[in-house]
C-alpha positions in Angstrom: 0.0 0.0 0.0 1.4 3.4 -0.9 0.9 6.0 1.7 2.2 8.6 -0.6 -0.9 8.2 -2.9 -3.2 8.8 0.2 -1.4 11.9 1.1 -1.6 13.1 -2.5 -5.4 12.4 -2.5 -5.8 14.4 0.8 -3.7 17.3 -0.4 -5.6 17.6 -3.7 -8.8 17.5 -1.6 -7.3 20.3 0.6 -6.5 22.5 -2.3 -10.1 22.0 -3.5 -11.7 22.9 -0.2 -9.5 26.0 0.0 -10.9 27.2 -3.3 -14.4 26.2 -2.4 -14.6 27.9 1.0 -12.7 31.1 -0.2 -14.7 31.3 -3.4 -18.1 30.8 -1.6 -17.2 33.4 1.0 -16.2 35.8 -1.7 -19.5 35.1 -3.5 -21.4 36.2 -0.4 -19.4 39.5 -0.3 -20.0 40.1 -4.0 -23.7 39.6 -3.5 -23.9 42.2 -0.7 -21.8 44.6 -2.8 -24.5 44.5 -5.4 -22.5 43.0 -8.2 -24.5 41.5 -11.2 -26.3 38.3 -10.2 -25.4 35.5 -12.5 -24.1 31.9 -12.3 -21.1 32.8 -14.4 -19.1 35.2 -12.0 -15.5 35.2 -10.8 -16.5 34.0 -7.3 -18.5 31.2 -8.8 -15.5 30.4 -11.0 -13.3 30.0 -8.0 -15.9 28.0 -6.0 -16.6 25.5 -8.8 -13.0 25.1 -9.8 -12.6 24.0 -6.1 -15.5 21.7 -6.6 -14.0 20.1 -9.7 -10.6 19.6 -7.8 -12.5 18.1 -4.9 -14.3 15.7 -7.3 -11.0 14.6 -8.7 -9.8 13.8 -5.2 -13.0 11.8 -4.6 -12.6 9.8 -7.9 -9.1 8.9 -7.0 -10.2 7.9 -3.5 -12.9 5.6 -5.1 -10.1 4.0 -7.3 -7.8 3.5 -4.3 -10.5 1.9 -2.1 -11.6 -0.4 -4.8 -8.1 -1.5 -5.9 -6.5 -2.0 -2.6 -8.6 -3.7 0.2 -6.0 -3.1 2.7 -6.7 0.6 2.7 -10.2 0.0 3.8 -9.0 -1.4 7.1 -6.9 1.7 7.9 -8.2 4.4 10.2 -7.5 7.1 7.7 -9.9 5.3 5.2 -12.7 7.2 6.8 -11.3 10.4 5.5 -11.3 9.0 1.9 -14.9 7.8 2.2 -16.0 11.2 3.5 -14.3 12.8 0.3 -16.5 10.5 -1.8 -19.7 11.3 0.2 -18.9 15.1 0.0 -18.2 14.9 -3.7 -21.7 13.2 -4.3 -23.3 16.2 -2.5 -21.5 18.6 -4.8 -22.4 16.7 -7.9 -26.0 17.2 -7.1 -25.6 20.8 -6.0 -23.5 22.2 -8.9 -26.1 21.6 -11.8 -28.9 22.2 -9.3 -27.6 25.7 -8.5 -27.4 26.6 -12.1 -31.0 25.5 -12.8 -32.2 27.1 -9.6 -30.8 30.5 -10.9 -32.4 29.9 -14.2 -35.8 29.0 -12.8 -36.0 31.4 -9.8 -33.5 34.2 -10.5 -31.7 35.8 -7.6 -31.6 33.8 -4.5 -30.4 34.4 -0.9 -27.7 32.8 1.1 -29.8 30.0 2.2 -31.3 27.9 -0.6 -31.7 24.2 -1.1 -28.8 24.0 -3.5 -26.5 26.3 -1.5 -27.1 24.1 1.6 -26.5 21.0 -0.4 -23.2 22.4 -1.7 -21.9 23.7 1.5 -22.8 20.4 3.3 -20.7 18.6 0.6 -17.8 21.0 1.1 -18.1 20.6 4.9 -18.0 16.8 4.6 -15.0 16.9 2.3 -13.2 19.3 4.7 -13.9 17.0 7.7 -12.7 14.0 5.6 -9.4 15.8 4.8 -8.8 16.6 8.4 -9.5 13.1 9.6 -7.4 11.5 6.9 -4.4 13.8 7.6 -4.8 13.6 11.4 -4.8 9.8 11.3 -1.5 9.9 9.2 0.3 12.1 11.7 1.6 9.0 13.7 3.3 7.8 10.5 5.7 10.8 10.7 5.4 12.0 7.0 6.9 15.5 6.9 4.3 17.0 4.8 1.3 15.8 6.8 1.4 18.3 9.8 1.8 21.5 7.6 -1.1 20.2 5.5 -3.1 19.4 8.5 -2.7 23.0 9.8 -4.1 24.3 6.6 -6.9 21.7 6.7 -7.9 22.7 10.2 -8.0 26.4 9.3 -10.2 25.6 6.3 -12.5 23.4 8.4 -13.0 26.3 10.9 -13.8 28.6 8.0 -16.3 26.4 6.3 -17.9 25.6 9.7 -18.6 29.2 10.4 -19.9 29.5 6.8 -22.3 26.7 7.4 -23.5 28.4 10.6 -24.0 31.6 8.7 -26.7 29.8 6.6 -29.0 29.8 9.6 -27.9 33.1 11.3 -27.5 35.8 8.6 -30.5 37.9 7.4 -29.6 37.7 3.7 -31.6 34.8 2.6 -34.4 36.6 0.8 -34.5 36.0 -2.9 -36.9 36.8 -5.7 -39.2 34.0 -4.7 -38.4 32.8 -1.2 -37.7 34.6 2.1 -35.7 32.3 4.3 -34.3 34.9 6.7 -34.0 33.5 10.2 -35.8 34.8 13.2 -33.5 37.5 14.8 -33.7 36.0 18.3 -33.2 32.4 17.0 -30.3 33.6 14.9 -28.4 35.0 17.9 -29.0 32.0 20.0 -27.6 29.7 17.2 -24.6 32.0 16.8 -23.8 32.4 20.4 -24.0 28.7 21.1 -22.5 27.0 17.9 -19.8 29.5 16.9 -17.8 29.5 20.2 -18.4 25.7 20.6 -17.0 24.8 17.2 -14.4 27.4 17.0 -13.0 26.1 20.4 -13.4 22.5 19.4 -11.5 22.9 16.2 -8.7 25.0 17.9 -8.3 22.4 20.7 -8.3 19.4 18.4 -5.7 21.1 16.1 -3.5 21.8 19.1 -3.7 18.2 20.3 -3.2 16.8 16.7 -0.2 18.9 15.8 1.3 18.6 19.3 3.7 21.5 18.9 3.3 25.1 20.2 2.5 27.3 17.3 0.4 24.8 15.4 -3.0 25.9 16.6 -1.8 29.5 16.3 -1.1 29.0 12.6 -4.5 27.3 12.2 -6.1 30.5 13.5 -3.9 32.6 11.2 -5.1 30.5 8.2 -8.7 30.9 9.3 -8.4 34.7 9.8 -6.6 35.1 6.4 -9.4 33.3 4.5 -11.9 35.4 6.3 -10.2 38.8 5.8 -9.1 38.3 2.2 -12.7 37.0 1.1 -14.9 39.2 3.3 -13.1 42.4 4.1 -10.4 43.2 1.6 -12.9 43.2 -1.4 -14.9 45.8 0.5 -12.8 48.8 1.3 -15.4 50.4 3.5 -15.0 47.3 5.9 -11.3 47.8 6.3 -12.0 49.4 9.8 -12.5 45.8 11.1 -8.9 44.7 10.3 -7.3 46.0 13.6 -9.8 44.0 15.6 -8.2 40.7 14.5 -5.1 41.3 16.6 -7.1 40.4 19.7 -8.1 36.9 18.7 -4.6 36.2 17.5 -3.2 37.2 20.9 -5.8 35.0 22.6 -4.9 32.2 20.2 -1.2 32.4 21.1 -2.0 32.3 24.8 -4.4 29.4 24.5 -2.0 27.6 22.3 0.8 28.0 24.9 -1.5 26.7 27.7 -2.6 23.6 25.9 1.1 22.8 24.8 2.2 23.5 28.5 4.4 26.5 27.6 2.2 28.3 30.1 1.7 26.1 33.0 -1.6 26.1 34.8 -2.1 23.3 37.3 -5.9 23.0 37.1 -8.3 23.5 34.3 -5.6 24.9 32.0 -7.1 23.5 28.8 -10.6 24.6 29.8 -9.2 28.1 30.4 -7.7 28.1 26.9 -11.1 27.0 25.5 -12.7 30.0 27.3 -10.3 32.4 25.8 -10.9 31.2 22.3 -14.7 31.1 22.8 -14.8 34.5 24.3 -13.7 36.3 20.9 -15.9 34.2 18.7 -17.6 37.4 17.6 -14.4 38.8 16.2 -13.5 35.5 14.5 -16.8 35.7 12.6 -16.7 39.5 11.7 -17.7 41.2 9.7 -20.6 39.2 8.4 -21.9 38.0 11.8 -22.5 41.8 12.6 -25.7 41.5 10.4 -27.2 39.1 12.8 -27.1 41.9 15.4 -27.9 44.7 13.1 -31.2 43.1 12.0 -32.8 44.2 15.3 -32.8 47.7 14.2 -32.6 47.7 10.4 -35.4 49.7 8.8 -37.3 48.5 5.8 -35.3 48.8 2.6 -32.0 49.3 4.4 -29.4 46.5 4.0 -27.7 45.3 7.1 -24.5 44.9 5.1 -24.4 48.6 4.4 -24.5 49.4 8.1 -21.6 47.2 9.0 -19.1 50.1 9.2 -21.2 51.8 11.9 -21.5 48.4 13.7 -17.7 48.2 14.0 -17.9 51.3 16.2 -20.1 49.6 18.8 -18.3 46.2 18.5 -16.5 46.7 21.8 -19.7 47.0 23.8 -21.4 43.9 22.1 -18.1 42.0 22.5 -18.1 42.7 26.1 -21.6 41.2 26.4 -21.2 38.2 24.1 -17.6 37.3 25.4 -19.2 35.9 28.6 -21.5 33.2 27.1 -18.8 32.6 24.4 -16.2 31.8 27.2 -18.7 29.6 29.0 -19.4 27.7 25.8 -15.7 27.5 25.0 -15.0 26.0 28.4 -17.7 23.4 28.0 -16.4 22.6 24.4 -13.0 21.5 25.7 -14.6 19.6 28.6 -16.8 17.6 26.1 -13.9 17.2 23.7 -11.5 15.7 26.3 -14.1 13.0 27.0 -15.3 12.3 23.5 -12.3 12.8 21.1 -9.4 10.3 20.9 -6.1 11.7 19.5 -3.7 9.1 17.8 -0.5 8.3 19.5 2.6 10.1 18.1 4.3 7.4 16.2 3.5 3.9 14.8 6.6 3.3 12.8 
C-alpha cells in the first residue's frame, strides 16, 4: 500500500476545499456589494474550480479503495470515504444551483442548492482533516503542515455553514428564508464558540507543537479577511480587531502545549479564551445578525456594518461571557469524546 498516494489524494482535496470555501465566501461578499447576479461570476468560477478539484480527489479515492482492500482497514480510510460522500453532494448541488438560478432568479444565502453544496464542502473538509490527522503518527513531513491548513479551512467552512442559519440575507426573488432574529443570535452564540474552540483544541492536540493551533487561527483569519473584508474597502476598519483573537490564540496555544503551566483547568481556560472572542472571528458578516434588530425596511444590514464596528467593543463585552462559557464546555466535552492518535506507529 502506498501511503504517498493517500497523502496526494488528501492534499488535492485540501486544495479543492480552500478554493471552495474562499470562493463561496467571496460570493457572499460580491452579492452584498450588489455585483451583477449570474451563475457565471468570478467567485463562482473559484468556487466551482474547487468543486472540480474536490471531485478529482473523490474519484481517485474511489479508485484507491476499490483497488486496494488493505486501505479500507486503515483508520484514515474514513477520510477517503468522506471525500467521496462530499463529492456526491457537490455533484448534485452544482447543476442544481445553475437551474435554480435559471428558474427562480436571484436567491439568498440559504437555498436548497446552497445548503447541499456547503454540506458537501463541509463533509470533504472533515474528511481531509480526519485523513491527515490519522496519518500524523506515520511521521510524514508534509502531513502536519497540510493538517494546519486543513484545520483552518474546516474552521472557516464551519462558520460559513452556521451563517446559513444566522445571517438575514436569505431573501431571494421567490423565497424569504431569513432566520428569526432571536433564534439567529441563540444559534450564533452557542454554535460559533463551541465549534471554534473544538477545532482549535483538536488542532493543538493533533499537531502537538506550540504554534500549530496559532497557525491554524492565522489560516482561518486570512481566509476570512481576504474574502470578506479586503474586497470591500469600507469594511477595512474591522482589520485591527483581528489582533485580539490572534493574541488570545497564542496564549491558548501556549497553555494547551504546556508552555504556560496552569495546574488545574488549563485547557478549559484556553477554551474559554478562544470562545470569548468568537464574535471577532466571525466578523464582519456576523454583525448583520445583530444589526437586523434595528434595520429599517429597505436598508441593507450589510451597508450598516461600518457603523456596527464602532459599537463592536460593547457587544463583544456582552457576548464574550457566554462565548467563554461555551468554549470551556467545548473543551470539557472534547476531552471526554475525542481520541487523538499516538505520536508514532513506525
